[in-house]
Z-matrix of the N, CA and C atoms (Angstrom, degrees):
N
C 1 1.451
C 2 1.527 1 108.18
N 3 1.310 2 115.57 1 146.24
C 4 1.449 3 120.76 2 175.76
C 5 1.520 4 106.78 3 -62.57
N 6 1.302 5 116.07 4 128.77
C 7 1.458 6 121.57 5 -173.79
C 8 1.525 7 112.66 6 -52.73
N 9 1.313 8 116.26 7 118.40
C 10 1.460 9 122.31 8 174.92
C 11 1.516 10 115.45 9 81.92
N 12 1.324 11 118.94 10 -10.77
C 13 1.464 12 121.30 11 -179.23
C 14 1.525 13 108.50 12 -87.35
N 15 1.331 14 115.17 13 123.00
C 16 1.468 15 119.91 14 -178.99
C 17 1.525 16 112.74 15 -115.28
N 18 1.328 17 116.06 16 -20.77
C 19 1.463 18 119.92 17 -177.01
C 20 1.521 19 109.92 18 -135.86
N 21 1.317 20 115.27 19 149.38
C 22 1.456 21 122.42 20 176.00
C 23 1.524 22 108.13 21 -123.82
N 24 1.329 23 116.37 22 129.58
C 25 1.465 24 121.68 23 179.33
C 26 1.527 25 109.01 24 -105.39
N 27 1.309 26 115.47 25 137.36
C 28 1.457 27 121.27 26 -175.70
C 29 1.516 28 112.25 27 -122.75
N 30 1.335 29 115.19 28 136.77
C 31 1.446 30 121.67 29 160.57
C 32 1.528 31 104.92 30 -68.12
N 33 1.299 32 118.65 31 154.64
C 34 1.463 33 120.15 32 -174.90
C 35 1.525 34 112.16 33 -113.71
N 36 1.324 35 117.60 34 -55.23
C 37 1.466 36 122.39 35 -172.94
C 38 1.526 37 111.27 36 -67.13
N 39 1.324 38 116.10 37 113.86
C 40 1.454 39 121.21 38 179.57
C 41 1.512 40 113.22 39 89.36
N 42 1.314 41 117.13 40 -27.14
C 43 1.460 42 121.50 41 -179.64
C 44 1.521 43 110.61 42 -88.43
N 45 1.313 44 116.95 43 -49.41
C 46 1.466 45 122.68 44 -177.68
C 47 1.529 46 110.93 45 -105.09
N 48 1.312 47 117.44 46 -31.63
C 49 1.468 48 121.59 47 179.88
C 50 1.528 49 110.93 48 -121.12
N 51 1.312 50 114.62 49 153.79
C 52 1.464 51 123.05 50 -179.79
C 53 1.524 52 109.29 51 -94.34
N 54 1.325 53 116.14 52 84.09
C 55 1.461 54 118.71 53 -177.57
C 56 1.527 55 111.15 54 -65.84
N 57 1.336 56 117.90 55 -41.88
C 58 1.469 57 120.45 56 -175.83
C 59 1.538 58 111.11 57 -62.32
N 60 1.316 59 116.67 58 -48.86
C 61 1.463 60 119.85 59 -179.85
C 62 1.515 61 112.44 60 -64.46
N 63 1.329 62 116.06 61 -41.50
C 64 1.469 63 120.51 62 -178.74
C 65 1.521 64 111.77 63 -66.21
N 66 1.327 65 116.76 64 -45.28
C 67 1.464 66 120.54 65 -179.24
C 68 1.527 67 110.10 66 -68.31
N 69 1.326 68 117.28 67 -42.72
C 70 1.472 69 120.86 68 178.65
C 71 1.525 70 111.20 69 -59.01
N 72 1.314 71 116.77 70 -44.23
C 73 1.469 72 121.08 71 179.94
C 74 1.526 73 111.01 72 -60.95
N 75 1.329 74 116.81 73 -42.18
C 76 1.472 75 121.05 74 179.08
C 77 1.527 76 110.68 75 -63.00
N 78 1.327 77 117.02 76 -41.63
C 79 1.466 78 121.55 77 179.67
C 80 1.525 79 110.01 78 -65.33
N 81 1.334 80 116.93 79 -42.23
C 82 1.469 81 120.78 80 177.06
C 83 1.526 82 110.79 81 -61.34
N 84 1.325 83 116.87 82 -40.97
C 85 1.466 84 121.68 83 -179.77
C 86 1.528 85 111.02 84 -60.81
N 87 1.336 86 116.48 85 -35.53
C 88 1.466 87 120.57 86 -179.91
C 89 1.528 88 112.32 87 -75.29
N 90 1.329 89 116.96 88 -14.97
C 91 1.455 90 120.69 89 179.62
C 92 1.516 91 113.84 90 71.26
N 93 1.331 92 116.68 91 29.44
C 94 1.464 93 119.64 92 178.08
C 95 1.528 94 109.59 93 -67.97
N 96 1.321 95 115.83 94 145.67
C 97 1.462 96 121.00 95 -176.81
C 98 1.523 97 110.89 96 -86.41
N 99 1.322 98 115.45 97 58.46
C 100 1.464 99 122.49 98 178.13
C 101 1.526 100 107.82 99 -141.23
N 102 1.329 101 115.96 100 162.15
C 103 1.460 102 119.96 101 170.22
C 104 1.528 103 106.43 102 -72.04
N 105 1.314 104 116.54 103 116.04
C 106 1.470 105 121.21 104 -172.35
C 107 1.524 106 112.31 105 -60.70
N 108 1.323 107 117.88 106 -41.98
C 109 1.469 108 120.70 107 -179.10
C 110 1.526 109 110.82 108 -67.12
N 111 1.332 110 116.74 109 -40.91
C 112 1.468 111 120.09 110 177.90
C 113 1.526 112 110.92 111 -65.02
N 114 1.326 113 116.69 112 -40.71
C 115 1.459 114 120.84 113 178.75
C 116 1.527 115 109.93 114 -63.21
N 117 1.338 116 116.63 115 -44.58
C 118 1.469 117 120.95 116 178.38
C 119 1.524 118 110.51 117 -60.29
N 120 1.334 119 116.54 118 -44.87
C 121 1.469 120 120.40 119 179.45
C 122 1.527 121 111.36 120 -63.46
N 123 1.332 122 116.57 121 -41.43
C 124 1.466 123 120.22 122 179.38
C 125 1.523 124 110.66 123 -65.45
N 126 1.323 125 117.04 124 -38.36
C 127 1.468 126 121.41 125 178.66
C 128 1.516 127 109.52 126 -62.50
N 129 1.310 128 116.35 127 -47.77
C 130 1.470 129 119.98 128 -179.68
C 131 1.527 130 111.09 129 -69.03
N 132 1.331 131 117.78 130 -33.39
C 133 1.468 132 121.19 131 179.46
C 134 1.527 133 111.59 132 -63.85
N 135 1.319 134 117.22 133 -26.33
C 136 1.462 135 120.42 134 178.29
C 137 1.512 136 113.68 135 -74.67
N 138 1.319 137 116.34 136 -14.18
C 139 1.466 138 122.31 137 -175.89
C 140 1.531 139 112.46 138 -63.14
N 141 1.322 140 117.61 139 -50.30
C 142 1.471 141 120.88 140 -178.47
C 143 1.524 142 112.51 141 -59.28
N 144 1.338 143 117.94 142 -52.84
C 145 1.462 144 119.41 143 178.09
C 146 1.534 145 113.33 144 -60.33
N 147 1.331 146 117.51 145 -38.88
C 148 1.471 147 120.07 146 179.28
C 149 1.523 148 110.52 147 -65.92
N 150 1.322 149 116.19 148 -43.37
C 151 1.462 150 120.26 149 178.74
C 152 1.534 151 110.26 150 -63.95
N 153 1.329 152 116.95 151 -37.71
C 154 1.467 153 120.76 152 178.07
C 155 1.527 154 110.84 153 -62.98
N 156 1.323 155 117.34 154 -34.44
C 157 1.466 156 120.43 155 177.38
C 158 1.527 157 111.04 156 -65.92
N 159 1.330 158 116.77 157 -33.28
C 160 1.467 159 120.62 158 176.47
C 161 1.525 160 109.73 159 -71.51
N 162 1.321 161 117.22 160 -46.99
C 163 1.470 162 119.70 161 -176.50
C 164 1.526 163 111.81 162 -67.04
N 165 1.339 164 117.00 163 -28.38
C 166 1.468 165 119.89 164 178.93
C 167 1.525 166 112.45 165 -80.59
N 168 1.336 167 117.08 166 -13.19
C 169 1.460 168 120.81 167 -177.32
C 170 1.517 169 113.07 168 92.20
N 171 1.335 170 117.40 169 -1.84
C 172 1.459 171 121.00 170 177.87
C 173 1.531 172 110.94 171 -64.01
N 174 1.335 173 116.02 172 -33.18
C 175 1.466 174 122.53 173 174.35
C 176 1.520 175 108.40 174 -120.51
N 177 1.327 176 117.69 175 148.70
C 178 1.469 177 119.32 176 174.43
C 179 1.530 178 109.48 177 -68.63
N 180 1.345 179 116.74 178 168.28
C 181 1.460 180 120.10 179 177.48
C 182 1.524 181 109.81 180 -53.45
N 183 1.299 182 115.83 181 131.75
C 184 1.464 183 123.22 182 174.17
C 185 1.512 184 106.89 183 -137.37
N 186 1.331 185 116.47 184 141.33
C 187 1.461 186 117.69 185 174.54
C 188 1.530 187 108.97 186 -79.87
N 189 1.313 188 115.84 187 174.21
C 190 1.461 189 119.91 188 -174.80
C 191 1.526 190 111.93 189 -64.82
N 192 1.322 191 118.28 190 -34.98
C 193 1.468 192 119.31 191 175.80
C 194 1.525 193 110.52 192 -57.05
N 195 1.318 194 116.15 193 -44.68
C 196 1.466 195 120.44 194 -179.20
C 197 1.525 196 111.02 195 -67.67
N 198 1.328 197 117.15 196 -40.90
C 199 1.464 198 119.95 197 177.63
C 200 1.526 199 110.71 198 -65.30
N 201 1.338 200 116.80 199 -44.98
C 202 1.465 201 119.61 200 178.54
C 203 1.528 202 110.80 201 -58.53
N 204 1.328 203 117.67 202 -40.38
C 205 1.470 204 120.40 203 -179.16
C 206 1.521 205 110.75 204 -67.88
N 207 1.327 206 117.37 205 -41.10
C 208 1.460 207 121.03 206 177.84
C 209 1.535 208 110.06 207 -60.37
N 210 1.325 209 116.31 208 -44.39
C 211 1.464 210 121.48 209 179.46
C 212 1.527 211 109.95 210 -65.69
N 213 1.326 212 116.97 211 -43.54
C 214 1.463 213 121.35 212 179.24
C 215 1.518 214 110.91 213 -59.18
N 216 1.321 215 117.45 214 -47.50
C 217 1.464 216 120.61 215 -179.56
C 218 1.524 217 110.82 216 -58.65
N 219 1.324 218 116.86 217 -43.56
C 220 1.464 219 121.53 218 178.97
C 221 1.530 220 110.50 219 -64.22
N 222 1.311 221 116.06 220 -43.97
C 223 1.463 222 120.85 221 -178.48
C 224 1.531 223 111.63 222 -66.00
N 225 1.321 224 117.09 223 -41.23
C 226 1.466 225 120.41 224 176.99
C 227 1.526 226 110.67 225 -62.00
N 228 1.329 227 116.02 226 -41.11
C 229 1.467 228 119.87 227 178.98
C 230 1.524 229 110.51 228 -64.82
N 231 1.341 230 116.74 229 -47.19
C 232 1.468 231 120.20 230 -179.90
C 233 1.530 232 111.82 231 -64.01
N 234 1.323 233 116.76 232 -30.11
C 235 1.469 234 121.68 233 179.37
C 236 1.526 235 111.90 234 -87.42
N 237 1.331 236 116.78 235 0.06
C 238 1.468 237 124.16 236 -179.81
C 239 1.531 238 111.85 237 56.20
N 240 1.326 239 115.12 238 41.88
C 241 1.462 240 121.29 239 176.33
C 242 1.518 241 107.48 240 -100.64
N 243 1.326 242 115.82 241 112.51
C 244 1.461 243 121.26 242 -175.99
C 245 1.520 244 112.70 243 -117.21
N 246 1.333 245 117.60 244 0.04
C 247 1.468 246 119.83 245 -171.40
C 248 1.520 247 114.71 246 -80.06
N 249 1.327 248 118.56 247 -9.86
C 250 1.462 249 120.62 248 -176.21
C 251 1.526 250 111.59 249 -88.35
N 252 1.310 251 115.80 250 132.99
C 253 1.465 252 120.96 251 174.11
C 254 1.528 253 108.79 252 -75.13
N 255 1.315 254 116.28 253 168.81
C 256 1.468 255 119.73 254 176.89
C 257 1.527 256 110.71 255 -60.39
N 258 1.323 257 116.39 256 -39.29
C 259 1.467 258 120.68 257 178.46
C 260 1.533 259 110.65 258 -63.43
N 261 1.325 260 117.22 259 -41.20
C 262 1.472 261 120.78 260 178.26
C 263 1.526 262 111.11 261 -66.77
N 264 1.326 263 116.54 262 -37.48
C 265 1.471 264 119.82 263 176.40
C 266 1.526 265 110.49 264 -65.09
N 267 1.326 266 116.66 265 -42.71
C 268 1.473 267 120.45 266 177.38
C 269 1.524 268 110.67 267 -59.34
N 270 1.326 269 116.23 268 -45.26
C 271 1.469 270 120.86 269 -179.08
C 272 1.526 271 110.90 270 -66.12
N 273 1.323 272 117.18 271 -41.12
C 274 1.466 273 120.37 272 176.66
C 275 1.522 274 110.20 273 -62.04
N 276 1.313 275 116.97 274 -42.42
C 277 1.465 276 120.69 275 179.33
C 278 1.530 277 111.62 276 -61.63
N 279 1.332 278 115.92 277 -30.94
C 280 1.470 279 119.70 278 179.31
C 281 1.525 280 113.14 279 -76.43
N 282 1.340 281 117.72 280 -0.71
C 283 1.464 282 119.46 281 175.48
C 284 1.527 283 110.52 282 -56.48
N 285 1.328 284 116.85 283 -30.32
C 286 1.469 285 120.99 284 -179.99
C 287 1.526 286 111.00 285 -65.12
N 288 1.316 287 118.18 286 -19.43
C 289 1.470 288 122.81 287 176.58
C 290 1.530 289 111.23 288 -82.86
N 291 1.344 290 116.19 289 -13.60
C 292 1.467 291 120.80 290 -173.10
C 293 1.524 292 112.70 291 -118.61
N 294 1.308 293 117.84 292 23.58
C 295 1.461 294 119.98 293 -177.01
C 296 1.524 295 111.03 294 -63.59
N 297 1.324 296 115.25 295 140.26
C 298 1.465 297 121.15 296 179.71
C 299 1.529 298 110.38 297 -81.68
N 300 1.307 299 115.20 298 141.60
C 301 1.467 300 120.62 299 175.56
C 302 1.525 301 109.17 300 -71.86
N 303 1.326 302 115.89 301 151.60
C 304 1.460 303 119.89 302 170.01
C 305 1.528 304 107.32 303 -60.78
N 306 1.335 305 117.74 304 152.34
C 307 1.473 306 120.23 305 -175.14
C 308 1.528 307 115.30 306 -53.90
N 309 1.318 308 118.09 307 -31.72
C 310 1.473 309 120.17 308 -177.58
C 311 1.527 310 113.94 309 -100.06
N 312 1.319 311 117.61 310 -1.34
C 313 1.473 312 120.18 311 -173.48
C 314 1.523 313 113.66 312 -64.49
N 315 1.318 314 117.21 313 -51.51
C 316 1.469 315 119.58 314 -174.06
C 317 1.524 316 110.60 315 -64.70
N 318 1.324 317 117.02 316 -46.27
C 319 1.473 318 119.64 317 179.88
C 320 1.528 319 110.70 318 -61.82
N 321 1.320 320 116.66 319 -42.20
C 322 1.463 321 120.05 320 178.94
C 323 1.515 322 112.45 321 -64.51
N 324 1.321 323 115.96 322 -43.69
C 325 1.464 324 119.66 323 178.29
C 326 1.527 325 111.41 324 -64.63
N 327 1.313 326 116.89 325 -38.83
C 328 1.472 327 119.80 326 179.03
C 329 1.532 328 110.98 327 -63.04
N 330 1.315 329 117.06 328 -37.98
C 331 1.473 330 119.67 329 177.14
C 332 1.523 331 110.21 330 -66.17
N 333 1.324 332 116.75 331 -43.80
C 334 1.465 333 120.29 332 179.45
C 335 1.524 334 111.23 333 -65.47
N 336 1.322 335 116.31 334 -34.87
C 337 1.469 336 121.89 335 -178.10
C 338 1.529 337 111.70 336 -62.53
N 339 1.322 338 117.71 337 -23.50
C 340 1.463 339 121.00 338 177.89
C 341 1.527 340 111.98 339 -62.53
N 342 1.346 341 116.51 340 -26.47
C 343 1.465 342 119.68 341 -174.84
C 344 1.525 343 114.43 342 -123.54
N 345 1.327 344 116.80 343 -15.46
C 346 1.460 345 119.88 344 -174.63
C 347 1.527 346 110.72 345 -131.65
N 348 1.316 347 115.81 346 156.72
C 349 1.458 348 122.30 347 167.68
C 350 1.530 349 105.81 348 -80.51
N 351 1.325 350 117.44 349 130.63
C 352 1.459 351 122.06 350 -178.68
C 353 1.523 352 110.03 351 -105.67
N 354 1.323 353 114.88 352 128.62
C 355 1.460 354 121.82 353 -172.39
C 356 1.524 355 109.68 354 -132.85
N 357 1.323 356 116.89 355 139.42
C 358 1.463 357 120.17 356 168.58
C 359 1.516 358 107.63 357 -83.37
N 360 1.293 359 115.89 358 149.81
C 361 1.458 360 122.76 359 171.20
C 362 1.521 361 103.86 360 -136.20
N 363 1.322 362 116.11 361 96.12
C 364 1.456 363 120.05 362 -164.85
C 365 1.520 364 112.14 363 -144.11
N 366 1.328 365 114.73 364 154.28
C 367 1.459 366 120.50 365 170.78
C 368 1.526 367 111.44 366 -81.03
N 369 1.316 368 117.38 367 -11.22
C 370 1.462 369 120.84 368 176.78
C 371 1.519 370 110.30 369 -61.40
N 372 1.334 371 116.63 370 145.93
C 373 1.464 372 119.07 371 179.10
C 374 1.527 373 110.50 372 -74.78
N 375 1.324 374 116.01 373 161.45
C 376 1.464 375 121.67 374 -173.03
C 377 1.526 376 111.38 375 -59.58
N 378 1.331 377 118.06 376 -45.06
C 379 1.470 378 118.94 377 -178.75
C 380 1.524 379 110.96 378 -64.47
N 381 1.319 380 117.67 379 -40.16
C 382 1.458 381 121.20 380 177.54
C 383 1.528 382 110.25 381 -60.32
N 384 1.322 383 117.31 382 -49.90
C 385 1.466 384 121.53 383 -178.00
C 386 1.526 385 111.99 384 -65.87
N 387 1.324 386 116.92 385 -35.98
C 388 1.464 387 120.89 386 178.02
C 389 1.523 388 110.62 387 -67.92
N 390 1.331 389 116.54 388 -47.78
C 391 1.465 390 120.29 389 178.62
C 392 1.526 391 111.32 390 -62.01
N 393 1.329 392 116.05 391 -41.49
C 394 1.456 393 120.36 392 178.50
C 395 1.527 394 110.80 393 -62.60
N 396 1.324 395 116.27 394 -42.98
C 397 1.469 396 120.23 395 179.33
C 398 1.524 397 110.43 396 -60.31
N 399 1.320 398 116.76 397 -43.06
C 400 1.468 399 120.31 398 179.41
C 401 1.529 400 110.87 399 -66.58
N 402 1.321 401 116.77 400 -45.09
C 403 1.457 402 121.69 401 -177.69
C 404 1.530 403 112.15 402 -65.41
N 405 1.325 404 116.55 403 -43.47
C 406 1.470 405 121.37 404 -176.09
C 407 1.525 406 112.83 405 -94.77
N 408 1.348 407 116.25 406 -1.11
C 409 1.476 408 122.22 407 -179.47
C 410 1.533 409 112.52 408 62.19
N 411 1.324 410 115.14 409 40.53
C 412 1.467 411 120.52 410 178.49
C 413 1.525 412 108.83 411 -81.60
N 414 1.318 413 118.19 412 126.58
C 415 1.469 414 121.48 413 -170.64
C 416 1.526 415 115.05 414 -90.11
N 417 1.326 416 117.23 415 51.32
C 418 1.467 417 119.33 416 -179.65
C 419 1.525 418 111.10 417 -65.97
N 420 1.322 419 114.93 418 143.08
C 421 1.462 420 120.82 419 171.65
C 422 1.519 421 110.59 420 -89.20
N 423 1.323 422 115.69 421 -26.16
C 424 1.466 423 120.95 422 -176.51
C 425 1.521 424 108.22 423 -153.74
N 426 1.317 425 116.16 424 144.11
C 427 1.457 426 121.33 425 176.17
C 428 1.518 427 108.16 426 -114.00
N 429 1.322 428 115.17 427 117.05
C 430 1.462 429 121.14 428 174.25
C 431 1.521 430 107.21 429 -107.48
N 432 1.306 431 115.14 430 125.23
C 433 1.453 432 121.97 431 -173.74
C 434 1.521 433 109.83 432 -130.85
N 435 1.325 434 115.33 433 145.86
C 436 1.463 435 120.16 434 173.88
C 437 1.524 436 111.08 435 -57.28
N 438 1.317 437 116.19 436 -26.19
C 439 1.465 438 121.11 437 179.58
C 440 1.531 439 111.50 438 -59.59
N 441 1.314 440 116.78 439 -31.98
C 442 1.468 441 120.54 440 -177.26
C 443 1.527 442 112.49 441 -64.45
N 444 1.329 443 116.39 442 -30.91
C 445 1.470 444 120.64 443 -179.90
C 446 1.529 445 111.85 444 -114.14
N 447 1.337 446 114.86 445 -0.88
C 448 1.463 447 122.08 446 -179.44
C 449 1.527 448 112.19 447 52.91
N 450 1.323 449 114.50 448 45.75
C 451 1.472 450 122.18 449 176.71
C 452 1.513 451 108.97 450 -140.88
N 453 1.331 452 115.45 451 132.88
C 454 1.471 453 119.58 452 174.41
C 455 1.505 454 108.56 453 -96.73
């Protein structure tokens, strides 16, 4: 074991899970008339500016689910996509709870878990990270989320 190190903290989005592939696949499944990868990238690109609006006080505290939905609604409007019901939009927004792990993530984390406590350190909200862990079989020992302190 690395001398004195007992826990390892991980970023999740893009590092442990494939958000782009997972979101693109969901968009393709819905049959939206957009380039799925471009739509996924645009959705994620809205995250930084939206989070900055929260940290500046321009928007009240919102968890990532709420920010993702706000960005999605704006993106659907800009893309002139009107065919989705509110329920379909809610389900699409929950794709972030179902992101697939990279092919080597779970095996690698399981090996590390033998010697270290594994922790998320993420802006994702607790329910999102918990659902994602269950869906992708991510073996976290603890989930640390910006939601816990309401600070990004």
